[in-house]
C-alpha positions as CSV (number, residue, x, y, z in Angstrom):
1,M,-8.8,-24.1,-23.0
2,S,-11.1,-23.2,-20.1
3,S,-14.8,-23.5,-20.0
4,P,-17.2,-20.5,-19.6
5,H,-17.9,-21.8,-16.1
6,E,-14.2,-21.8,-15.1
7,D,-13.8,-18.3,-16.6
8,Q,-16.7,-17.1,-14.6
9,A,-15.2,-18.6,-11.4
10,V,-11.9,-16.8,-12.0
11,L,-13.6,-13.5,-12.7
12,Q,-15.7,-13.8,-9.5
13,R,-12.5,-14.6,-7.5
14,E,-10.7,-11.6,-9.0
15,L,-13.6,-9.3,-8.2
16,E,-13.9,-10.6,-4.6
17,Y,-10.2,-10.0,-3.7
18,P,-10.2,-6.2,-3.7
19,E,-13.6,-6.1,-2.1
20,Q,-12.3,-8.1,0.8
21,L,-9.0,-6.3,0.9
22,Y,-10.4,-2.8,1.0
23,S,-13.5,-3.5,3.1
24,G,-11.5,-3.6,6.3
25,F,-8.8,-6.2,6.0
26,A,-6.1,-3.9,4.7
27,Q,-6.8,-1.2,7.3
28,Q,-6.7,-3.8,10.1
29,H,-3.5,-5.3,8.7
30,F,-1.7,-2.0,8.2
31,A,-2.7,-0.8,11.7
32,K,-0.8,-3.7,13.4
33,P,2.1,-2.4,15.5
34,A,4.7,-4.5,13.6
35,V,3.5,-3.4,10.2
36,R,3.5,0.3,11.3
37,A,7.0,-0.1,12.7
38,L,8.2,-1.6,9.4
39,R,6.7,1.3,7.4
40,E,8.2,3.9,9.7
41,H,11.6,2.2,9.3
42,M,11.2,2.1,5.5
43,V,10.4,5.8,5.5
44,R,13.4,6.7,7.6
45,R,15.6,4.7,5.3
46,V,14.2,6.3,2.2
47,L,14.7,9.8,3.6
48,E,18.2,8.9,4.8
49,I,19.4,7.2,1.6
50,S,17.7,9.6,-0.8
51,G,18.6,12.8,1.0
52,A,15.0,13.9,0.4
53,G,14.2,17.1,2.3
54,R,11.7,19.9,2.6
55,F,11.6,20.8,-1.1
56,S,11.8,17.2,-2.4
57,R,9.0,15.5,-4.3
58,V,8.0,11.9,-4.1
59,L,6.3,10.0,-6.9
60,S,3.6,7.6,-5.6
61,L,3.0,4.6,-7.8
62,G,-0.5,4.3,-6.4
63,C,-0.1,0.9,-4.9
64,G,-1.8,0.3,-1.5
65,I,-3.7,2.6,0.7
66,G,-1.3,5.5,0.9
67,D,0.2,4.8,4.3
68,T,3.8,5.2,3.2
69,E,3.1,8.5,1.5
70,L,1.4,9.8,4.6
71,L,4.5,9.1,6.6
72,L,6.7,10.7,4.0
73,A,4.6,13.9,3.8
74,P,5.5,15.5,7.2
75,P,9.3,15.9,6.5
76,G,8.5,17.5,3.2
77,R,6.2,20.2,4.7
């Protein structure tokens, strides 16, 4: 069984993670050329394998900052 002090430390760590992630780290990471190239490759593969086209719909699971969905959007317009 954990102590109240340990529980508080875990809670603090869990609260700090998204604050750090979404205060600039994620944007800097996802803007890196290699990460952008990987996302573009993934989107091309999704479109190729799924056959998604102009009238297709994509369900977003709401994970991340929406970069993949933004890349998927233009072919569907």
